[in-house]
VOKOL-211262 format. One record per residue (C-alpha): x, y, z; residue number from 1; residue in three letters. Coordinates in steps of 0.05 Angstrom, whole numbers, plus 5000, padded with zeros to 4 digits. Layout:
REM residues N
X Y Z NUM ALA
...
END
This chain:
REM residues 554
5000 5000 5000 1 UNK
5024 5072 4988 2 UNK
5048 5109 5049 3 UNK
4983 5125 5086 4 UNK
5004 5192 5116 5 UNK
5028 5218 5049 6 UNK
4967 5191 5013 7 UNK
4920 5225 5063 8 UNK
4955 5292 5056 9 UNK
4952 5287 4981 10 UNK
4878 5267 4982 11 UNK
4860 5328 5024 12 UNK
4892 5376 4974 13 UNK
4859 5340 4916 14 UNK
4791 5344 4950 15 UNK
4795 5418 4967 16 UNK
4834 5442 4906 17 UNK
4781 5496 4893 18 UNK
4770 5513 4966 19 UNK
4830 5551 4990 20 UNK
4804 5568 5059 21 UNK
4789 5496 5077 22 UNK
4853 5468 5046 23 UNK
4896 5518 5082 24 UNK
4861 5508 5149 25 UNK
4861 5432 5148 26 UNK
4925 5413 5113 27 UNK
4983 5386 5155 28 UNK
5049 5359 5129 29 UNK
5050 5284 5137 30 UNK
5095 5259 5193 31 UNK
5144 5211 5161 32 UNK
5201 5168 5188 33 UNK
5221 5118 5134 34 UNK
5200 5141 5065 35 UNK
5224 5131 4994 36 UNK
5176 5166 4947 37 UNK
5197 5124 4886 38 UNK
5184 5059 4923 39 UNK
5129 5077 4972 40 UNK
5088 5122 4927 41 UNK
5105 5116 4853 42 UNK
5116 5041 4851 43 UNK
5056 5026 4895 44 UNK
5011 5068 4851 45 UNK
5042 5038 4788 46 UNK
5024 4966 4803 47 UNK
4981 4942 4745 48 UNK
4972 5015 4724 49 UNK
4971 5021 4648 50 UNK
4952 5094 4647 51 UNK
5001 5141 4612 52 UNK
5053 5172 4659 53 UNK
5101 5203 4609 54 UNK
5091 5230 4539 55 UNK
5154 5254 4504 56 UNK
5152 5297 4442 57 UNK
5214 5314 4402 58 UNK
5232 5347 4337 59 UNK
5279 5291 4320 60 UNK
5242 5228 4342 61 UNK
5171 5200 4341 62 UNK
5128 5211 4403 63 UNK
5140 5163 4460 64 UNK
5090 5144 4514 65 UNK
5104 5103 4577 66 UNK
5054 5080 4629 67 UNK
5063 5082 4704 68 UNK
5073 5007 4704 69 UNK
5125 5009 4649 70 UNK
5165 5064 4683 71 UNK
5163 5026 4749 72 UNK
5194 4965 4716 73 UNK
5244 5002 4672 74 UNK
5268 5043 4731 75 UNK
5278 4979 4770 76 UNK
5322 4953 4714 77 UNK
5361 5018 4713 78 UNK
5369 5016 4789 79 UNK
5397 4946 4786 80 UNK
5446 4966 4731 81 UNK
5468 5028 4767 82 UNK
5482 4985 4828 83 UNK
5524 4937 4786 84 UNK
5563 4997 4760 85 UNK
5580 5018 4830 86 UNK
5526 5068 4850 87 UNK
5512 5062 4924 88 UNK
5467 5095 4976 89 UNK
5492 5165 4989 90 UNK
5534 5169 4926 91 UNK
5526 5231 4884 92 UNK
5508 5223 4812 93 UNK
5508 5282 4764 94 UNK
5451 5277 4714 95 UNK
5459 5321 4652 96 UNK
5404 5302 4602 97 UNK
5352 5336 4560 98 UNK
5278 5317 4560 99 UNK
5290 5244 4543 100 UNK
5265 5179 4573 101 UNK
5331 5165 4610 102 UNK
5322 5227 4652 103 UNK
5257 5203 4686 104 UNK
5280 5131 4691 105 UNK
5347 5152 4722 106 UNK
5313 5198 4773 107 UNK
5268 5142 4796 108 UNK
5325 5092 4797 109 UNK
5371 5137 4837 110 UNK
5317 5149 4888 111 UNK
5305 5075 4896 112 UNK
5379 5064 4908 113 UNK
5384 5122 4957 114 UNK
5435 5158 4913 115 UNK
5438 5234 4913 116 UNK
5422 5266 4845 117 UNK
5460 5328 4824 118 UNK
5417 5357 4768 119 UNK
5455 5395 4714 120 UNK
5437 5433 4651 121 UNK
5471 5411 4586 122 UNK
5495 5484 4579 123 UNK
5547 5476 4634 124 UNK
5619 5493 4616 125 UNK
5682 5455 4636 126 UNK
5694 5502 4696 127 UNK
5622 5493 4719 128 UNK
5631 5418 4718 129 UNK
5697 5420 4754 130 UNK
5665 5461 4810 131 UNK
5608 5411 4815 132 UNK
5656 5353 4819 133 UNK
5699 5386 4872 134 UNK
5646 5414 4919 135 UNK
5591 5365 4901 136 UNK
5636 5304 4909 137 UNK
5607 5273 4846 138 UNK
5624 5199 4838 139 UNK
5581 5181 4777 140 UNK
5555 5219 4715 141 UNK
5498 5205 4667 142 UNK
5499 5251 4606 143 UNK
5474 5255 4535 144 UNK
5517 5236 4476 145 UNK
5531 5308 4456 146 UNK
5560 5324 4525 147 UNK
5612 5269 4534 148 UNK
5669 5311 4505 149 UNK
5662 5362 4561 150 UNK
5686 5309 4610 151 UNK
5752 5297 4573 152 UNK
5781 5354 4615 153 UNK
5745 5337 4680 154 UNK
5796 5295 4718 155 UNK
5780 5240 4768 156 UNK
5757 5169 4776 157 UNK
5682 5168 4765 158 UNK
5631 5123 4732 159 UNK
5614 5149 4662 160 UNK
5545 5132 4633 161 UNK
5517 5160 4568 162 UNK
5446 5157 4542 163 UNK
5473 5141 4473 164 UNK
5541 5110 4461 165 UNK
5613 5133 4468 166 UNK
5681 5098 4475 167 UNK
5697 5084 4548 168 UNK
5627 5099 4572 169 UNK
5572 5052 4597 170 UNK
5513 5056 4550 171 UNK
5447 5071 4586 172 UNK
5412 5022 4540 173 UNK
5452 4966 4573 174 UNK
5412 4979 4636 175 UNK
5348 4951 4606 176 UNK
5378 4881 4606 177 UNK
5378 4878 4682 178 UNK
5322 4847 4724 179 UNK
5255 4883 4730 180 UNK
5252 4862 4803 181 UNK
5287 4909 4851 182 UNK
5303 4899 4924 183 UNK
5329 4959 4963 184 UNK
5393 4946 5002 185 UNK
5367 4983 5064 186 UNK
5311 5028 5086 187 UNK
5307 5101 5066 188 UNK
5293 5154 5119 189 UNK
5252 5215 5100 190 UNK
5310 5258 5122 191 UNK
5362 5223 5078 192 UNK
5392 5267 5023 193 UNK
5361 5263 4954 194 UNK
5377 5324 4912 195 UNK
5436 5372 4910 196 UNK
5423 5435 4870 197 UNK
5476 5485 4850 198 UNK
5443 5553 4846 199 UNK
5473 5622 4834 200 UNK
5492 5667 4892 201 UNK
5523 5734 4903 202 UNK
5592 5704 4912 203 UNK
5636 5674 4858 204 UNK
5612 5603 4872 205 UNK
5540 5578 4867 206 UNK
5504 5557 4930 207 UNK
5493 5483 4943 208 UNK
5420 5470 4963 209 UNK
5408 5403 4995 210 UNK
5339 5369 4993 211 UNK
5315 5304 5023 212 UNK
5267 5248 5007 213 UNK
5216 5290 5044 214 UNK
5229 5362 5025 215 UNK
5219 5356 4949 216 UNK
5175 5294 4939 217 UNK
5129 5313 4997 218 UNK
5140 5388 4992 219 UNK
5114 5390 4922 220 UNK
5044 5371 4945 221 UNK
5037 5447 4949 222 UNK
5060 5454 4877 223 UNK
5009 5403 4855 224 UNK
4956 5442 4892 225 UNK
4976 5510 4864 226 UNK
4978 5487 4791 227 UNK
4912 5451 4800 228 UNK
4934 5383 4773 229 UNK
4882 5328 4780 230 UNK
4890 5253 4777 231 UNK
4888 5231 4704 232 UNK
4906 5300 4678 233 UNK
4958 5312 4623 234 UNK
5007 5363 4649 235 UNK
5061 5403 4613 236 UNK
5116 5445 4643 237 UNK
5162 5487 4599 238 UNK
5228 5483 4636 239 UNK
5298 5459 4620 240 UNK
5323 5398 4658 241 UNK
5377 5412 4708 242 UNK
5339 5468 4743 243 UNK
5295 5462 4804 244 UNK
5231 5481 4766 245 UNK
5238 5418 4724 246 UNK
5234 5376 4787 247 UNK
5177 5419 4812 248 UNK
5130 5411 4753 249 UNK
5159 5358 4707 250 UNK
5168 5305 4760 251 UNK
5141 5309 4831 252 UNK
5078 5353 4826 253 UNK
5045 5316 4768 254 UNK
5063 5247 4793 255 UNK
5040 5265 4863 256 UNK
4973 5278 4829 257 UNK
4975 5216 4785 258 UNK
4978 5256 4721 259 UNK
5015 5245 4655 260 UNK
5076 5288 4644 261 UNK
5089 5318 4575 262 UNK
5163 5329 4560 263 UNK
5180 5371 4499 264 UNK
5250 5371 4468 265 UNK
5263 5425 4417 266 UNK
5324 5459 4386 267 UNK
5293 5528 4383 268 UNK
5231 5551 4420 269 UNK
5171 5566 4377 270 UNK
5105 5592 4404 271 UNK
5068 5558 4347 272 UNK
5104 5493 4363 273 UNK
5084 5498 4437 274 UNK
5011 5510 4420 275 UNK
5012 5451 4373 276 UNK
5040 5407 4428 277 UNK
4984 5429 4474 278 UNK
4934 5408 4422 279 UNK
4967 5342 4401 280 UNK
4980 5318 4472 281 UNK
4912 5342 4497 282 UNK
4944 5380 4555 283 UNK
4899 5399 4613 284 UNK
4947 5438 4657 285 UNK
5009 5478 4638 286 UNK
5062 5518 4674 287 UNK
5113 5562 4640 288 UNK
5159 5619 4659 289 UNK
5141 5691 4640 290 UNK
5192 5691 4584 291 UNK
5154 5636 4549 292 UNK
5087 5671 4559 293 UNK
5115 5735 4530 294 UNK
5139 5697 4469 295 UNK
5072 5662 4462 296 UNK
5033 5726 4455 297 UNK
5079 5752 4400 298 UNK
5039 5707 4353 299 UNK
4965 5699 4344 300 UNK
4941 5652 4398 301 UNK
4885 5623 4357 302 UNK
4831 5580 4387 303 UNK
4842 5552 4457 304 UNK
4870 5480 4457 305 UNK
4808 5440 4471 306 UNK
4829 5404 4535 307 UNK
4867 5462 4568 308 UNK
4839 5480 4637 309 UNK
4893 5511 4681 310 UNK
4952 5557 4665 311 UNK
5006 5577 4714 312 UNK
5070 5618 4714 313 UNK
5130 5621 4761 314 UNK
5201 5647 4763 315 UNK
5188 5722 4762 316 UNK
5126 5767 4762 317 UNK
5083 5761 4700 318 UNK
5064 5824 4663 319 UNK
4990 5841 4670 320 UNK
4983 5853 4595 321 UNK
5005 5782 4581 322 UNK
4953 5755 4629 323 UNK
4899 5797 4596 324 UNK
4919 5776 4525 325 UNK
4915 5702 4541 326 UNK
4850 5710 4581 327 UNK
4818 5748 4523 328 UNK
4839 5694 4473 329 UNK
4829 5630 4513 330 UNK
4784 5649 4571 331 UNK
4836 5624 4622 332 UNK
4872 5666 4673 333 UNK
4946 5651 4681 334 UNK
4958 5644 4756 335 UNK
5024 5667 4786 336 UNK
5062 5628 4839 337 UNK
5125 5638 4879 338 UNK
5179 5593 4908 339 UNK
5253 5581 4905 340 UNK
5303 5525 4892 341 UNK
5306 5522 4968 342 UNK
5230 5509 4974 343 UNK
5171 5482 4937 344 UNK
5115 5530 4916 345 UNK
5100 5571 4979 346 UNK
5056 5628 4953 347 UNK
5007 5624 4895 348 UNK
4941 5641 4863 349 UNK
4905 5574 4872 350 UNK
4850 5547 4826 351 UNK
4780 5572 4834 352 UNK
4801 5637 4868 353 UNK
4795 5708 4843 354 UNK
4863 5729 4816 355 UNK
4889 5798 4834 356 UNK
4930 5815 4773 357 UNK
5001 5831 4794 358 UNK
4998 5791 4858 359 UNK
5036 5727 4867 360 UNK
4980 5700 4911 361 UNK
4969 5676 4982 362 UNK
5009 5628 5026 363 UNK
4999 5557 5003 364 UNK
4977 5501 5050 365 UNK
5031 5481 5099 366 UNK
5069 5547 5096 367 UNK
5063 5604 5147 368 UNK
5089 5665 5109 369 UNK
5106 5732 5139 370 UNK
5143 5795 5118 371 UNK
5200 5819 5161 372 UNK
5222 5892 5164 373 UNK
5294 5915 5173 374 UNK
5289 5902 5248 375 UNK
5265 5831 5238 376 UNK
5194 5848 5259 377 UNK
5132 5824 5222 378 UNK
5104 5878 5177 379 UNK
5062 5890 5114 380 UNK
5124 5904 5073 381 UNK
5192 5870 5078 382 UNK
5230 5806 5066 383 UNK
5189 5744 5050 384 UNK
5201 5694 5107 385 UNK
5174 5627 5131 386 UNK
5159 5610 5203 387 UNK
5200 5550 5225 388 UNK
5155 5528 5281 389 UNK
5129 5482 5256 390 UNK
5182 5473 5202 391 UNK
5150 5466 5133 392 UNK
5166 5399 5099 393 UNK
5182 5433 5033 394 UNK
5242 5472 5059 395 UNK
5313 5452 5043 396 UNK
5360 5423 5096 397 UNK
5408 5481 5083 398 UNK
5468 5503 5042 399 UNK
5513 5443 5042 400 UNK
5582 5475 5047 401 UNK
5562 5540 5079 402 UNK
5539 5534 5151 403 UNK
5545 5608 5162 404 UNK
5498 5624 5105 405 UNK
5449 5570 5129 406 UNK
5449 5598 5200 407 UNK
5437 5668 5174 408 UNK
5379 5645 5130 409 UNK
5347 5607 5188 410 UNK
5359 5658 5244 411 UNK
5307 5679 5294 412 UNK
5257 5624 5279 413 UNK
5247 5643 5206 414 UNK
5273 5622 5139 415 UNK
5290 5686 5102 416 UNK
5283 5683 5026 417 UNK
5321 5746 5010 418 UNK
5262 5772 4968 419 UNK
5221 5833 4983 420 UNK
5145 5838 4979 421 UNK
5084 5875 5005 422 UNK
5019 5844 5031 423 UNK
4950 5874 5019 424 UNK
4888 5871 5062 425 UNK
4864 5807 5028 426 UNK
4930 5772 5047 427 UNK
4955 5773 4975 428 UNK
5030 5782 4967 429 UNK
5060 5828 4915 430 UNK
5132 5817 4895 431 UNK
5177 5879 4898 432 UNK
5249 5859 4886 433 UNK
5305 5811 4904 434 UNK
5342 5831 4967 435 UNK
5410 5821 4935 436 UNK
5436 5833 4865 437 UNK
5411 5769 4834 438 UNK
5367 5777 4774 439 UNK
5328 5735 4724 440 UNK
5341 5732 4649 441 UNK
5296 5685 4608 442 UNK
5279 5650 4673 443 UNK
5352 5637 4691 444 UNK
5381 5664 4755 445 UNK
5443 5706 4742 446 UNK
5497 5723 4793 447 UNK
5530 5790 4775 448 UNK
5592 5771 4814 449 UNK
5605 5710 4772 450 UNK
5599 5749 4707 451 UNK
5642 5805 4734 452 UNK
5695 5755 4753 453 UNK
5697 5730 4681 454 UNK
5701 5801 4654 455 UNK
5760 5818 4699 456 UNK
5800 5762 4668 457 UNK
5802 5800 4602 458 UNK
5868 5839 4595 459 UNK
5833 5903 4576 460 UNK
5784 5906 4634 461 UNK
5800 5944 4698 462 UNK
5733 5942 4732 463 UNK
5663 5917 4716 464 UNK
5593 5917 4744 465 UNK
5537 5873 4717 466 UNK
5464 5892 4724 467 UNK
5398 5872 4691 468 UNK
5381 5914 4630 469 UNK
5306 5916 4614 470 UNK
5287 5873 4554 471 UNK
5216 5867 4525 472 UNK
5222 5792 4514 473 UNK
5269 5765 4567 474 UNK
5249 5813 4623 475 UNK
5322 5831 4628 476 UNK
5390 5814 4598 477 UNK
5459 5819 4630 478 UNK
5492 5886 4617 479 UNK
5563 5902 4638 480 UNK
5588 5971 4655 481 UNK
5662 5966 4641 482 UNK
5721 6010 4660 483 UNK
5778 5997 4611 484 UNK
5851 5997 4630 485 UNK
5892 6060 4614 486 UNK
5908 6065 4540 487 UNK
5850 6022 4516 488 UNK
5799 6060 4474 489 UNK
5723 6049 4484 490 UNK
5711 6024 4413 491 UNK
5666 5973 4380 492 UNK
5727 5930 4369 493 UNK
5743 5930 4443 494 UNK
5671 5910 4460 495 UNK
5672 5855 4407 496 UNK
5735 5826 4437 497 UNK
5704 5824 4507 498 UNK
5640 5792 4481 499 UNK
5681 5737 4447 500 UNK
5723 5728 4510 501 UNK
5661 5718 4554 502 UNK
5629 5672 4503 503 UNK
5686 5623 4512 504 UNK
5680 5624 4589 505 UNK
5606 5630 4604 506 UNK
5547 5584 4591 507 UNK
5498 5613 4539 508 UNK
5447 5635 4590 509 UNK
5500 5676 4628 510 UNK
5531 5713 4570 511 UNK
5536 5789 4570 512 UNK
5488 5818 4519 513 UNK
5505 5892 4527 514 UNK
5568 5930 4545 515 UNK
5575 6003 4562 516 UNK
5643 6034 4575 517 UNK
5633 6082 4633 518 UNK
5657 6102 4702 519 UNK
5626 6064 4761 520 UNK
5590 6100 4817 521 UNK
5618 6080 4885 522 UNK
5605 6090 4959 523 UNK
5655 6127 5002 524 UNK
5683 6060 5022 525 UNK
5695 6041 4950 526 UNK
5636 5993 4939 527 UNK
5602 5996 4871 528 UNK
5531 6024 4874 529 UNK
5495 5975 4828 530 UNK
5428 6003 4852 531 UNK
5448 6070 4820 532 UNK
5468 6036 4755 533 UNK
5402 5999 4753 534 UNK
5363 6063 4762 535 UNK
5402 6098 4707 536 UNK
5394 6039 4660 537 UNK
5319 6034 4672 538 UNK
5310 6109 4659 539 UNK
5353 6108 4596 540 UNK
5316 6047 4567 541 UNK
5249 6080 4582 542 UNK
5271 6143 4546 543 UNK
5298 6106 4485 544 UNK
5359 6152 4482 545 UNK
5422 6112 4463 546 UNK
5478 6112 4514 547 UNK
5548 6134 4495 548 UNK
5597 6078 4484 549 UNK
5545 6023 4489 550 UNK
5549 5961 4446 551 UNK
5504 5900 4435 552 UNK
5528 5828 4426 553 UNK
5518 5797 4357 554 UNK
END
């Protein structure tokens, strides 16, 4: 039988999915001791279950559909093979795949073994990978065929597995020859580590966010509730593997509900292509970041896909005009939600409720949200924080290699998100800004410090400051204010050389898109005032007046 406590908590949120007041008042996180979601929930629900669980659509391959029962058995085979290749409980396995079958099978298999998955985007560079190996203590890797060459310069003794074939690598297809019967070596505790995410911070190195067999599998009951996924639904999430949002809505939330996941693999995003997938796969619920929604409305939306019922957005605030355009065309309101890599969905506009355009919603069941002012007192405007008594199940353990940062984030009986918001009289939260200098570009989190560090390696650069520059499609793009070394002229050739230099060192989503050669405003103590640069850039973009010595990347 599926874990009873988990099943009861899930059932309550399914029953009251359109009744926010009752769901929030009655929901309690299940108390768990020994719990392995892949074995105790997914496998138990998959027994004799021929309903579709995964529908993969690709530009380069025919559609592929797998049932819950099929995935249960194939992930058993993969788990047995991973074990034979040396993967043990507690080992860290870096998974760097696109939206392909191996990704879902490997996630389930690793969970069954008790291994710790380190999700990674295929856009990572050699230096990114070296950092993950060093600080993440990676012992095994599973990558797609196009990524194997990146590991030629990543030293160390580690198991190499490829979803295609490559000399010296285990082929993932070999895993299917193992037994479909799996026996765990030992029991899994709910507090055992499961996922280790690398996420950008304000220092040179990304933060390491540690989640357990409870915090993400159980925590994403709230994500299921917020999106409005029902049992038997077909759910689509537009998100790249390797990022937390993929685990949110392309793995745990839909399978908590018992829905079929649609995975879409494409070379270049197309709004028309997305809408066609919604029609062909008969999607009921969809979540996508604002960047995708802004691209979708550039084309004619046409008639609403027949089965579409719920639309959601997360990652950054969604523009009101986008919501109105989609509502006018399809009669569905896109509902905002809010969370972090460190949490599951913790604030959202839930189904069946009146949406206040521009608000990210109300606290979701299981989360007690407050705003803290500069003195740490609860207020109507301030830093978004979670009460830790009782501690919400969907919150991370902490930052793995940074106890000081963890203690600061959890101080005073609250988890502090670092994001600023206001709360209105109806208990709706309105996002204001990030508390530090992080910003979003096309739904990717960008650390200015990391980009500035790369810029300073160029022989012509004396100083640099990176800020978000407003962009109508991507919300913002990275812009660098650069001070050149004496004797270097602020020319187009100089900018072109710096763009090329950064292109070799930064993953595509991190690359500088605009450069302006200018002096940097500083405090009396010598700190760069990025807030002043952001204000100047916003005003200049609004005016449409070109800046002197500004250049765009090709």
